[in-house]
Residue, then its C-alpha position, 0 to 999 in steps of 0.5 A: m600651730r597645732t590642733p587640738a588633736l594633738q597628742r604630744c609625748i612626753q617621755g617617761l609617759a606620754a599625754l594625748v592633749a585636747a589643747i591648743v599650742v601656740g608654739p614653742v616656750a622657752a623654758q622659764p627661769a625663776s627670780a632671784p631668791l629671797p630669805a624665807a618671809e615671816r609667817a604667823t604660822r610660826h613660833a618660838l620658846v627660847i630658854g637660856i640659862g646661864t646662872y642658877t641659884d645654887p652656887a655649886v651648879p657652874a655657870l655658863k658664860g656663853v649662854v647669851h650668846d646662844l640667846v642670840s644665835a637661837r633667835r637668829m634660828a628662829a628668824a631664817m626659819g620666817v619666825p616673826e620678832t613676835n612670836i618669839t618667847v625669851v626666858r633666861d637666866e633667873a627668870a627660867t624657873a622650872e614654874r615659869i618654864r612649864q608656865e610658857i610651854d603651856a601658853l606655846a601650846r594654847r597659841v598654836k594652831d592646827g598647821d602650824r609649825v613650833f621652834v622650841y629651844y634649850s641651852g643650860h645644864g642638862t642633870r641625870w638622876f636614878d628615878e625609883a618610878v623609873k627605876a627597871e629604865g636605868c638613870t632618867e635626864g632632864l633639864l635644870a631650871t635656874d631654881g635648881r629643879v628638873l624638869s624631866n624627859v617624861e615631863l617634857g615628853q607629856r607637856l611637848g606632845p599636845l604641841a606635838a600633834r598640832a603642829d605641822k613641824m616641830l622641832v627641838f634644840y637642846d645644848a646641854c648634856f646628861s653625862g660627865g664623860v669626859a676624863g680628868e676633871p670635867f666638871r669644873t671650866r677650864s681654858f682650852v689649850r692654845s691654838a692658832s684655831t683657839p681664841a685668847g680668854e676663850l673659857v669651857t664648861p661642860k654643860f652637866t651638872r652631878v649636883g644632885a646626880p649620884e655617881a651612877c648616873a653620872q658616869p657614861s659606863n653606867f647609862r641604860t638612859r631614858s632619853l628626852a626624845q624618848g620621853l616625848q615619843p610615846t605621847l606623839p601621834v605621828a612622829q613623822n612632824v618631830v625633830h629632836i637635835a641633841a648638842s651630844r650622845p647621852d654618854e657625851v658631854s656638850f661645851d660652852s664657850s665664854l666667847f661664843g656660846g654653845y659649840a653646837t648651838v654656833h656652828w649649827r646656827d652657821c650651817l643653818l643661815g649658809q654654810a650647809q651644802d645640798l649633799d645630795g643635790s635634792g634642791a633643799i637641805t635638810v636638818d640631817e645636812v645642817t647638822r652634817c655641816a655643824q659636826a664638820r665645824i666642832t670636831p677639829s674645834l674640840a681636836g687636841q684637847p686634853g680630856i676631851l673626847g669629843q662631841q658628837m651631835t645627834i638627830a631623832g625623828n624626822a632628820n629629812f625636814v627642810p627647817a629654812w629656805m634660805g639662800a643656802a639652798f638656791a646656791p649652786t653646789v660647789a665641788a669643793q673638796p668635801a670633809a672628812n666624813t661627809p659624802p660627795l656632793r652628787t645630783a639627786s633623782p627625780a624620783e629622790i626629790l619627789a621623796e624629799v618633798h614626801g618628807q616634809r608632808d604633815g602625817s597627821r593629814r591622811v591622803v589615800a590614792t591608788v594607781r588602777q592599773p600599776l602594771m603598764k604597757i607602753g603605748r595602750d595602758t593609761l594611767d588613773i589615779d583615784v585619790t581621798p583626802s582625809r581634809d580639804g585642800y589643794l590636789y597636785v600631782a607630780l611625776a618623775g619619768s622613767d628616764g630617770q631625769s625628767l620630772y613633770l607636774l601633771y595635776p592642776n594642768a592647762l586643762a584643769t585648772d580647778n585643783r580644791v578637793q574636799a574632806g572624804r569626797r574621792v577625785s579619779l583623774p583625768g577625769s572628763g577634763g579632756w585629757e589624759i596620760v599613755a605609757a610611752g617609756p622606756p620602760g621602767p619604774e615612775t614615781l608619783l607624788v600625790m599631795v593635797s595642802d592646806a593653801p595653794r601653791d603658787l606654781r608661778g615660781l618654779a623654773q619650768a617649760p610647757a609640755g603640752p598641757f603640763m608642766q616640765t620643772l627644770l632640774d638646774s640647781q635653781g628648779r630643784a630648788r624652786l620645786q622643793a619650795v613651792l611645794g613645801n610653802g603655802t600662798p596663803p589667801a588673804g584673811c587666812g586664819q581669821p573666823g570663817q576663812p581657810t587656813c593658813s597654814d603651810a601643811f600638807g599630806a602626800v604619799l607616794l604612788k608607783v607605776e611600772t611600764l612595760r613593753 
């Protein structure tokens, strides 16, 4: 038993604690992980077009499978079934698609998350309005009308401005970049990995597209991602996933759907690995997993030059919290072009959490003394949030191994903050943090969330009044999941009640401990 005068040193920083420590407490492992719960703040619009009114446009027999895959992807992202809108085949006219995007924009509230999926033909044409920039691309509706990249950017822009995160996935292509006769359905050369009876169709139509815009050698393209960027107030909040590069074809299989869709789905649902050992699986890691499966499935087919998925925007976004994020990393032989598995440092883990922030939620934070003498200087932080919320401060120690939650803590439990009102830590709570070493850089994550975080879900051990997060595979995953997902209060979203949003603003700070 120790007295309130206890001084407890923390590796990296030391705490002068006014607390009663009852005795050693064993580390608390978290309970077994569960799939992400449905949240009313998640929304999805799924568009799939396999048949077109123009008989010159090839049918895509695999789109029916893509619609099922997209719904499973949405569910993995926590979208309730009632919040998934599906528009398919003859119903997916250009005007209907416009109406559904506008309706989605009316439903989405500040801090919600949005998943938009399209499977069908893409096309490219020469537009007089943008001729200085070359060919323009777009998505082909069932009635033969095109939604251009510019129009889609304008319509999705208001969604992106309100959403905490918006993920746009389009399994289409915008060129005829395949040798031979790429614009018709073909059977694949049979191999051990090729199912019998599989028909493969490029997801591009040159109907209405002049030759100069259908050939990859002539591209100076305006992509869908580029079309959206000028309308975005915060690019941090959006990620685009395309099935192929602008000068490549993406393929539709009659047996299982788009190659990009089915493999990205499977990787999202558990096949992807946490390559950097951060505790979460990002869009980039899911896409790398999918690509590692697409490449061999197309290898050896005459005239097919490959299909490379691309990402624009926030590739570090964590789209779902499924079992894969909590599974221990397996030291299997990595696929070609796949980085070896490793374990992220505490500072890298905090950086990945920071990557999930909503860029529209501004947090201003400063350290009064960024260079701290060991044994003498104290850590003092000033924080001013742009919105009401809950303040959290985490520290990655200079030893490169330890990570602590400094605030809230056992001596300061009320972490509510108000927009525009500065908070100074440690304040008058009877606790302070003194630099203890070893010498080196410390990283601080300062975040203000719309909804409180349930810290009981962390794998943790006490460190004075603070919480030391365990950094085994489960501990890293729990840290990312808890900080990234809120615990909205009962009645949230109702008039006069707090928001249900998981969104948070955050900033990373650096301090240096010196001898």
